N, C-alpha and C positions, 0 to 999 in steps of 0.2 A: 759785576756790576749794578750798583744800587741806583733805585728810584729816582734819585736827584740828578744822577748824571745822563740817565734816560727821558727826564722832564725836567727842565730849565726850570718851566713856571712852579713846578714841585717844591723844587730845591728853595724859591723866593718863599713859598708857603712855610715852607718849613723853619726856615729862619724867622719870619715873622712871628710865628709861634714860639721859637725859643724867645725872642727879644719881648715879646708881648705875652705874659702868662694870664693876665685878664682876657685876654681876647681868646686866646686857647680854652680856658675856662668856658666862656660864650659858647664857643663853636662846640665844645662837648657835652654842652647843657643841650644845646640846640639838637646835637646828635641823638642824646638820651630821649629827649622828649620826643623826637620823630619814631624811634624805636618804641618808645612806651604807646603812641599814638597807633603804630603798625601793630604792637601786640594786640590794643585792644580792639582794633579794626578785625584781625583775625581772630580773638575770642568770639567777637559780635557772628562772625561768617561763621565760625563752627557751631556756635550756638544754633545758628540758623540751618546749618547743614544737619546738625542732630533732630531738629524739630522735622525739617524734612525727611529725613530719614524714619522718624518714627510713624509721620503720617504714611511713607510706603510701605512701610511695614504693616499698618492697620489695613492699607487698600489689598496688599499681597494674601494677607490674613481673611479679609471679606472675598476675596476672588477664589482661593482658595476653598470658602465655605461654599460660595457659589456654585464652583465646580462640582463638588462632593454632591448637594443638593441635586444638580442636573443630572450627574453619573446616577444618583438612587432614583429621580424621575425616571430615566431612560432605561434602567432596570426592570423598574415596575409597568411601564408600557411595552419593553418585551417580552414579558411575563404574560401580560393581558392578551397580548398578540397572540403568544401559543396558546392559552387556553380559548381563544375565539377560534383559533384553528382548528383545534381539536372539538370545541365544538359545532363547528361549520362540518367535521369530517362526519363526525355522527348523525348531522341532520342529511348531510349527503346520502349517508347509508340508508336513512330512515327514507328518507323520499325514492332511494332506490326498492327498497323493498316495497313501500306502497305502491309503485308504479308496478313492480312485478305481480303484486294482488291484484290490482286493477285489471290489469290485462288478463290475468287468468279469470276474474269474476266475467269480465266482458267475452272469453271465449264460453265460460257457464251459460251465461245470460244467452248469447246466441244459440246455443245448443237446444236451452228452453223453449225459446222462438221456434226452433225447428220441430222441437218435440208439440208444441201448442200447435202448430199447423198442420201436421200430420190427422188424418181423417181416423184414424186407430189410435187411442193414448191406452196405454197398458197401466195398469195399477202402479206397476215400478216408477212408469213414467210419470204418474201423478205423484207418485212419494219425492220424485228428484225435483221437481217443478215447485212442489211446497217448499222443500229445503232449499231451493235457489231463491224463493220467495221472503223467505225467514232472512236471507242475507240482507234484501233491502229493507227491512221493516225495522 
């Protein structure tokens, strides 16, 4: 079944074209101009899309560089944190040693005080007291 049989108005249009070549030429020119305009519009849209794509690619590269810089910064911060943690451990160890030494010196001082309070002080005791006093000077 052909187009003319399905659409009676199409049959009239086809007959009109056959009978009027000038009308047919004008219609073809109109369709051609329409397609040219459509192609120009599509080319313009294509150019805009390409420009937008380039901008997005630049944006992606910038974001990737920013992510890389952030990652490097994070690694540096983590490294510094580990160094500070190690330093903190060393300081805690020094504090513990100083506290132990302080406690030992306090015991020695109490012994010195006890020896000094005794009515009888031996030569050995006096020498011990002098050694203890040297620690405080």
